N, C-alpha and C positions, 0 to 999 in steps of 0.2 A: 588535418594532415594525418594520414595513416602510413606507418612504415611497413613496407612489404617484406624487405629483407635488408640485412646489413652485411657488407663484405669489406673487410679492411677499414679504410678511412672513408668509405662511401656508403650511402644507403639509398635504396629505391623507395620512393614515397608515392602515394596516390592522393590526388586532390580532385574532386569532381570528375571522376572517371579518366583523369589524365595522370600519367606517371612521369616522374622526374628523378634524376640522380642528384643528390645533394651530399655535401660533406656531412659526416656523422655529427659534428658539433654545431651545425647551423640549420635554422629554419628559414633562412633568407632566400626567397624564391628568385631574387636577382642573381643568385649564385647557382641556380638550378640549370641542369641540362635536360632538355626534353628527352623522354625515353620512348622508343617505338617508332613505327612508321607514321608518316603524315597522311593518315587515311583520307583526309579532306582533299588532298592533292591527287591521290590515287583513284578515289571513287567519288564521282561528282554528285551522287544521290545524297541529299542533305541528311537523311536519317541514318544511313549505314555506318558512318564512322562512329557515332555514339553507340549504336547497337553492338558493333564489334567490341568496343571497349567495355561495355557493360558485361560482355561475355568473357572478358579477360584476354581479348585478342589484340595484342599490341605490336607483335613482330611477325616476320615471315614464318618463323618456326611455330609461333602460336597459331597462325592461320593453317598451317599444314597439320599440326597436331590436333587442332580443334575444328576440323573441316565441317563437321556436322553442325556445330554451334554457329560457324560462319554462314553456312547455308540457311540456318534458321533465322539469322539476323537479316539476310537478304530477303528471304520469303516474308518476314515480318514487315520490312520496309515496303516491299512491293504489294503486299496484301493491304496495307494501309492506303497505298495509292489506288488500288483497285476499288476499295470501298469508297474513296472520295470520288473517283470517276463514276461509279455506279450511282451515287447520290446526285451528282451533277447531271448525268444523263437522264435520270428519273425526273429531276426538276426541269430539265430543258424540254423534254418531249413526252415524258410519261411512258408507261409500259404500253406496248402495242402487241 
């Protein structure tokens, strides 16, 4: 658990690319409140939510401020898909 910042009686922590708000005096995740947008509900591509979080994009403001990093996350995800599709197409019928 990594503390990102502390404000008053609360702190923002990160665990496995997920962020939570916790009381300063507690490490109990049962008391944690999830921080940021639920990218899995917003974007149905399975890789994009994790790639956004890896780039520190948790909120709408993060998305706007880090638009190039968000675009890179999307291109990375779809680039991986294109690579997979290319391999499948080659295996299916070969190059012609």
